[in-house]
C-alpha positions as a printed NumPy array, in Angstrom:
array([[ 28.022,  23.877, -45.939],
       [ 25.426,  22.344, -48.234],
       [ 24.036,  24.596, -50.927],
       [ 20.67 ,  26.117, -50.192],
       [ 20.924,  25.701, -46.407],
       [ 21.88 ,  28.334, -43.905],
       [ 24.228,  27.49 , -41.066],
       [ 21.546,  28.001, -38.424],
       [ 19.18 ,  25.577, -40.128],
       [ 21.86 ,  22.913, -40.257],
       [ 22.621,  23.569, -36.61 ],
       [ 18.911,  23.277, -35.659],
       [ 18.559,  20.05 , -37.603],
       [ 21.583,  18.612, -35.837],
       [ 19.763,  19.082, -32.523],
       [ 16.545,  17.43 , -33.708],
       [ 16.268,  13.76 , -32.684],
       [ 16.002,  11.344, -35.593],
       [ 13.742,   8.364, -35.063],
       [ 13.421,   5.11 , -36.944],
       [  9.889,   4.718, -38.358],
       [  7.693,   2.852, -35.875],
       [  6.343,  -0.615, -36.559],
       [  3.22 ,  -1.382, -34.501],
       [  3.163,  -4.638, -32.579],
       [  0.036,  -5.924, -30.809],
       [  0.895,  -6.984, -27.273],
       [ -0.944,  -8.308, -24.258],
       [  0.767,  -6.528, -21.368],
       [ -0.238,  -9.348, -19.019],
       [  1.546, -11.952, -21.157],
       [  5.216, -11.999, -20.138],
       [  6.098, -14.446, -22.94 ],
       [  4.773, -12.002, -25.547],
       [  6.707,  -9.157, -23.966],
       [  9.933, -11.155, -23.885],
       [  9.525, -12.131, -27.54 ],
       [  8.895,  -8.504, -28.567],
       [ 11.936,  -7.267, -26.675],
       [ 14.273, -10.042, -27.896],
       [ 16.905,  -8.746, -30.264],
       [ 15.549,  -5.212, -30.111],
       [ 18.069,  -2.477, -30.801],
       [ 18.571,   0.681, -28.723],
       [ 15.362,   2.533, -27.869],
       [ 15.047,   6.314, -27.582],
       [ 11.745,   6.136, -25.721],
       [  8.986,   3.9  , -24.407],
       [  5.413,   5.081, -23.786],
       [  3.301,   2.979, -21.41 ],
       [ -0.282,   3.653, -22.485],
       [ -2.095,   0.366, -21.82 ],
       [ -5.128,   0.727, -19.584],
       [ -8.679,  -0.398, -18.837],
       [-11.304,   1.098, -16.542],
       [-13.724,  -0.681, -14.234],
       [-16.227,   1.446, -12.35 ],
       [-18.685,   0.748,  -9.579],
       [-18.894,   0.789,  -5.787],
       [-15.982,  -0.983,  -4.141],
       [-18.349,  -2.421,  -1.532],
       [-19.873,  -4.666,  -4.189],
       [-17.092,  -4.932,  -6.796],
       [-16.095,  -8.525,  -7.635],
       [-12.511,  -9.036,  -6.531],
       [-11.662, -10.574,  -9.901],
       [-12.497,  -7.198, -11.457],
       [-10.095,  -5.441,  -9.116],
       [ -7.375,  -7.991,  -9.856],
       [ -7.85 ,  -7.517, -13.598],
       [ -7.769,  -3.744, -13.174],
       [ -4.453,  -3.862, -11.332],
       [ -2.996,  -6.581, -13.557],
       [ -3.359,  -4.442, -16.686],
       [ -2.903,  -0.881, -15.43 ],
       [ -0.197,  -1.488, -12.848],
       [  1.499,  -4.886, -13.054],
       [  1.32 ,  -4.891, -16.85 ],
       [  2.94 ,  -1.468, -17.093],
       [  5.842,  -2.586, -14.903],
       [  6.173,  -5.796, -16.906],
       [  6.476,  -3.803, -20.147],
       [  9.01 ,  -1.463, -18.539],
       [ 11.126,  -4.361, -17.294],
       [ 11.049,  -6.078, -20.684],
       [ 12.231,  -3.021, -22.617],
       [ 14.543,  -1.359, -20.112],
       [ 17.651,  -3.094, -21.511],
       [ 16.909,  -1.494, -24.9  ],
       [ 16.247,   1.853, -23.22 ],
       [ 19.561,   1.615, -21.392],
       [ 21.33 ,   0.85 , -24.666],
       [ 19.719,   3.882, -26.298],
       [ 19.944,   6.146, -23.236],
       [ 16.225,   6.612, -23.738],
       [ 13.384,   7.726, -21.542],
       [ 10.24 ,   6.183, -20.095],
       [  6.842,   7.908, -20.345],
       [  3.963,   6.715, -18.155],
       [  0.405,   7.667, -19.112],
       [ -1.372,   8.06 , -15.793],
       [ -4.56 ,  10.04 , -15.168],
       [ -6.02 ,  12.78 , -13.035],
       [ -7.583,   9.825, -11.205],
       [ -4.057,   8.887, -10.149],
       [ -3.945,  12.078,  -8.079],
       [ -7.6  ,  12.565,  -7.074],
       [ -9.985,   9.694,  -6.335],
       [-13.581,   9.977,  -7.566],
       [-16.387,   7.859,  -6.078],
       [-17.251,   4.781,  -8.164],
       [-13.805,   4.92 ,  -9.773],
       [-11.957,   3.512,  -6.783],
       [-10.536,   0.481,  -8.6  ],
       [ -9.268,   2.585, -11.494],
       [ -7.808,   5.192,  -9.134],
       [ -6.112,   2.449,  -7.12 ],
       [ -4.365,   1.237, -10.277],
       [ -3.277,   4.765, -11.232],
       [ -2.176,   5.748,  -7.721],
       [ -0.032,   2.593,  -7.749],
       [  1.306,   3.554, -11.165],
       [  2.314,   6.937,  -9.751],
       [  4.33 ,   5.159,  -7.043],
       [  5.993,   2.888,  -9.59 ],
       [  6.91 ,   5.895, -11.73 ],
       [  8.306,   7.754,  -8.71 ],
       [ 10.43 ,   4.764,  -7.719],
       [ 11.689,   4.149, -11.252],
       [ 12.515,   7.847, -11.694],
       [ 14.766,   7.72 ,  -8.637],
       [ 16.232,   4.287,  -9.331],
       [ 17.109,   5.046, -12.974],
       [ 18.454,   8.551, -12.339],
       [ 22.078,   7.387, -11.874],
       [ 22.062,   6.162, -15.485],
       [ 20.455,   9.321, -16.877],
       [ 17.194,   7.613, -17.883],
       [ 14.305,  10.057, -17.333],
       [ 10.903,   8.783, -16.197],
       [  8.021,  11.126, -17.038],
       [  4.381,  10.94 , -15.93 ],
       [  1.597,  12.397, -18.104],
       [ -1.738,  13.064, -16.345],
       [ -4.464,  13.821, -18.906],
       [ -7.799,  15.316, -17.952],
       [-10.886,  14.617, -20.082],
       [-10.05 ,  13.778, -23.688],
       [-11.945,  11.698, -26.204],
       [-11.142,   8.038, -25.825],
       [-12.296,   4.712, -27.194],
       [-12.029,   3.446, -23.624],
       [-15.038,   5.36 , -22.275],
       [-17.812,   3.435, -24.13 ],
       [-16.156,   0.188, -23.027],
       [-16.089,   1.492, -19.458],
       [-19.814,   2.194, -19.562],
       [-20.589,  -1.221, -21.042],
       [-18.608,  -2.99 , -18.305],
       [-20.286,  -0.856, -15.637],
       [-23.739,  -1.771, -16.955],
       [-22.789,  -5.455, -17.079],
       [-21.494,  -5.453, -13.505],
       [-24.511,  -3.505, -12.338],
       [-26.844,  -6.129, -13.775],
       [-25.126,  -8.655, -11.525],
       [-25.56 ,  -6.554,  -8.349],
       [-28.177,  -7.691,  -5.87 ],
       [-31.17 ,  -5.611,  -4.781],
       [-29.382,  -4.213,  -1.739],
       [-26.489,  -2.943,  -3.836],
       [-28.874,  -1.44 ,  -6.37 ],
       [-30.808,   0.293,  -3.61 ],
       [-27.629,   1.72 ,  -2.131],
       [-25.824,   2.795,  -5.29 ],
       [-28.276,   2.634,  -8.189],
       [-28.974,   6.38 ,  -8.311],
       [-25.282,   7.219,  -8.134],
       [-24.539,   4.775, -10.97 ],
       [-27.206,   6.483, -13.104],
       [-25.623,   9.88 , -12.444],
       [-22.145,   8.517, -13.091],
       [-23.06 ,   7.002, -16.458],
       [-24.819,  10.185, -17.554],
       [-21.777,  12.172, -16.459],
       [-19.54 ,   9.921, -18.562],
       [-21.649,  10.64 , -21.635],
       [-21.426,  14.401, -21.049],
       [-17.684,  14.188, -20.521],
       [-17.208,  12.277, -23.765],
       [-19.344,  14.772, -25.679],
       [-17.278,  17.719, -24.454],
       [-13.885,  16.05 , -24.224],
       [-10.891,  17.533, -25.973],
       [ -9.047,  16.005, -28.93 ],
       [ -6.562,  13.262, -28.015],
       [ -3.99 ,  14.942, -30.266],
       [ -3.356,  17.397, -27.412],
       [ -2.207,  14.547, -25.199],
       [ -0.141,  13.086, -28.03 ],
       [  1.601,  16.455, -28.471],
       [  2.568,  16.493, -24.783],
       [  3.868,  12.927, -25.027],
       [  5.942,  13.946, -28.038],
       [  7.347,  16.87 , -26.075],
       [  8.214,  14.584, -23.162],
       [ 10.081,  12.313, -25.577],
       [ 12.161,  14.932, -27.389],
       [ 12.873,  17.907, -25.11 ],
       [ 16.37 ,  17.963, -23.694],
       [ 15.228,  18.197, -20.076],
       [ 11.701,  16.819, -19.652],
       [  9.677,  17.65 , -16.564],
       [  8.88 ,  14.767, -14.2  ],
       [  5.137,  15.413, -14.659],
       [  2.828,  16.982, -17.232],
       [ -0.799,  17.824, -16.379],
       [ -2.763,  18.008, -19.631],
       [ -5.989,  20.002, -19.779],
       [ -7.509,  22.792, -17.695],
       [ -9.783,  20.317, -15.9  ],
       [ -6.763,  18.28 , -14.782],
       [ -5.007,  21.369, -13.428],
       [ -8.156,  22.623, -11.686],
       [ -8.964,  19.246, -10.094],
       [ -5.452,  18.823,  -8.715],
       [ -5.381,  22.424,  -7.469],
       [ -8.687,  21.988,  -5.608],
       [ -7.423,  18.766,  -4.018],
       [ -4.345,  20.604,  -2.747],
       [ -6.108,  23.759,  -1.566],
       [ -9.352,  22.504,  -0.025],
       [ -9.821,  20.398,   3.129],
       [-10.334,  16.691,   2.505],
       [-13.885,  16.778,   3.872],
       [-14.811,  19.554,   1.45 ],
       [-13.387,  17.693,  -1.529],
       [-15.211,  14.516,  -0.448],
       [-18.508,  16.383,  -0.143],
       [-18.136,  18.039,  -3.549],
       [-17.276,  14.803,  -5.338],
       [-19.993,  12.801,  -3.591],
       [-22.628,  15.395,  -4.451],
       [-21.34 ,  15.566,  -8.005],
       [-21.641,  11.795,  -8.453],
       [-25.032,  11.628,  -6.734],
       [-24.223,   9.66 ,  -3.6  ],
       [-26.755,   9.993,  -0.761],
       [-26.094,  13.049,   1.415],
       [-26.873,  11.184,   4.616],
       [-26.904,   7.574,   5.724],
       [-29.966,   5.721,   4.472],
       [-31.475,   2.459,   5.554],
       [-29.54 ,  -0.561,   4.339]])
């Protein structure tokens, strides 16, 4: 035994994972050549966190299809591309895969249909990978954060305003009020959002605990939203969300 250390401290330290210091690498998750180059020659990995994501908002009735394609390409296809590129290193290190999803991957909010579609698809990919990789002992964990401060939200608002400027008069008449409410709601959410360190702490836990849970809901708002979706009838949830966002309560003239 080393001097100055008790046996229990040495034992505890022996159970603590030791990680090589991280070296950040800028990657475009939609660029398979970049991903292949980053993964080439990489040694065993203990963990991979898929955190890339963008958010486009607006009514699906008038959303440009190129926006939807971009949304899915980054949040869904890009995440799978990263996973495929680094899975050989994860296998070598008997590591684990952490997917950053969202409450919007479990509950769809009006005007966030494209974003929710990408996160619902991510949930399916995570479920499939969790089952497919189980025989090799490679855990797949989903983290669903609620409202936390993010550099993504101002960009989301800017894109929403840009797309709205391109909408025709009919679209503005149908959804303009709801877009106003939605953008104001985003500002309130950002002002009261929790610190992102809380999400980071959950990700760390998912990476180092011996037996990680398949899913972690982070934040009281995330837990409450998911609970309401499970407990209330679909029509009630739809009515609450539509009223919250400011959609018309009854059909108006088109």
